[in-house]
N, C-alpha and C positions, 0 to 999 in steps of 0.2 A: 278432213284434211288429207291431201295426197301424201303418200309415203315418201320417205327420203331414201335415195339409193346412191351408192358410190358409182362414179363414172371415171374410168381410167382415161387419162389425157396424155397422149404422146409417150406413155411409159415413164414420165418424169414427175408425175404428181397425180393427185386425185382431187375430186370435188364432190360435195354432196349437193344434189340438185333435185327439186321436186320432179318426180317422173312425168307429171302431166304438164309441167311448166319449164322443162329443161331448156328450151330454146328461146325463152322469153326474157331472160336476164332479170332485171330488177322486178320484184313481184308487183309493185304498185303501178307499173306502167299501164297495163290493160285492165287490172281489177278496178282501178279508179273509174275507168270508163264504164265498167259494168255497174258500179254503184250509182253513178250519175244516171245511167239509163233507167235503173229501177226507180230513181227519184222522179223521172219524167212520167212514169206510170202511176205516181202517187202510191207506191208500194214500198214498205219498209223491207230491207233485205232480210232473208230468213236468219234464224239464230246461227245456223252453221256458217253462213257467210259473215255474220258480224263477228263470230269467234275468229274466223280466218283473218279478217281485217285487223284484228288486234294482235294475233299470234304471228302471222307470217312475216311482218316486218322484222320481228325479233329473230325469227329463224334465218332470214336472209342476211341479217347483219353478221351472223355466225358463218353462214355459207359463203358470203362474199370474201372472207379471208383467204381460203384456199383458191377461190376463183381468181382473185387479184394476183396471187402468186403464179398460177398457170398462165393467165393472159399476159403477164409481164415477162414471160420467158422470151429470150432473143431468137426464137424460131417459131414457125407456125405449128399449131396443135389442132386436133379435131374440135376442141372447144372454141377455137378462134374462128371457125367457119360461120358461127352464128352470133358470137359475142366479141366485143372489143372493150378496151379499157380507156376511159376518158379521164384526163387529168383536169380537175376542177379546183377553183378557189371559192370558198363561201362568200357570198355577197356581204353578209353582215359580220360573220366571224373572222373572215380572212384566212380561215384554215384551209390548207391544201389537202386534197384527198383524191383517191382514184375510184371511179365508179364503173363497175362492169355493166354494160348495157347491150341489149340485143340490136341486131341490124339485119336488113335485107338489102341486097344489091339491086340497083335499078340503073342499068347502063353505067355511066360514070359517076353516079351518086350512090349514097347509102341512105336508107330510110330507117328511122327508129320511132317506135311509139313512145311519146313523151307524156306520161301521166303522172310521173313522180316529181318530187320537189327538186331533184338534181338539175332539171332543165332550167330552173330559175337562176342558176349560177352560170349559164351560158351567156356570152355576149354575142348577140346575133350579128353575123357578118364578120366577126373577128376570128383570126386563126386560133384553133384549139389543139392542144397537144393530145394525140391519141396513139395508143398502142394497138396496131391492127396487124393481125397475122404475124406477130413477132417483130414488127418494124415500127419505129417511131415515125409518125407522119403528122402532117398539119392539115386539119380539115376546117372548113368554115360552116357553121351551123345556120340554118334558116328555120325559124319556128313557123310552120304552116298553120294558119288559123281559118282560112276560108273553108266553109263546110263542103262545098262541091269538090274542092281540091283534096281535102282530107278524105272524102269518100272515094275519090279516084285512087289515091295513094294506098288506102286501106285495101282496096281491091287488088292492087299490085302485090302488096305484102302478103295478103291471104293466099294468093295464087302460088307464091314461092315458099310460104311457111304455113302449112295447113293448121298448125297449132293456134295461129292467130284467130282463125274462124271461130274456134270454140270459146274464145274469151272476149269476143265483141258481141254482146247480147242484143245490141240494137237491131231491130228487125229490118229485113230488106223487103222492098216492094216487088211487084211483078216484073219491073224493069231491071231487077238485080241490084239496085242501088239502096244504100242505107237510108232509113228514115231521116231526112235532113233536119227536121225539127228536133228530134232527139239528139242528133249529132251536134247541132248548134248549141244545145243545152250542155252537152259534154264539154264543148269548146269553151262555153261561158264559164264553166267550173274549172277550167285550166288545162283540159286535154289539148295536146298538140301532136303533130307529126314533125319530128326533127329531120330535115333534109340536109345531108352533109355533102359538100362538094370539096374536091381536092384543092389544096393551097400550095403544094410543092411537088417536086418531081417524084419523091418517094411515094407520096399519096397516089399520084396518077399511075405509077407503076403497080402499086398494090391493088388498085381497082381494076387494072386491065389484065391481071394474072388469072 
């Protein structure tokens, strides 16, 4: 398991983030893709990975507490350059909560790897309250399912956030694209790319800064 380290954020707080996953937000986003990829190869994840699968969600439930505080501040912080705070309501429980998630800018949209359960509480195409760089904005989520488009968007995300490359174990072919069969299986098991588009003036201004 990667070590935990303190990261000072804007001088107003701190957060504990796995050093190797600092920019990925919720742990389950890309690790779920990794587990699905190993299923494709008919291989059981090694013991160390199975331990992480059980332990890391607990760790991040603790880590997310200070992360929510920092991301909820009314001004931009270094942490907010890679993470944003999404306000969600549980589909079944009706409970309202705030989920820190990672993002990558792509023109006037944001891209998020969606392997965790949090995305199930998104209403596709409906405005979603998000705290982005210290501002309250409204974004509309699109859950991208097409393997070819997921492959294209993962390439964009990997180019802008090198950490993503290390946590997408699906092999690439000589043409530089991910194995579409394995990618399709990951999608079948629930992996998505969430593409966010601005829904109000504040969101458009935040994305053009």
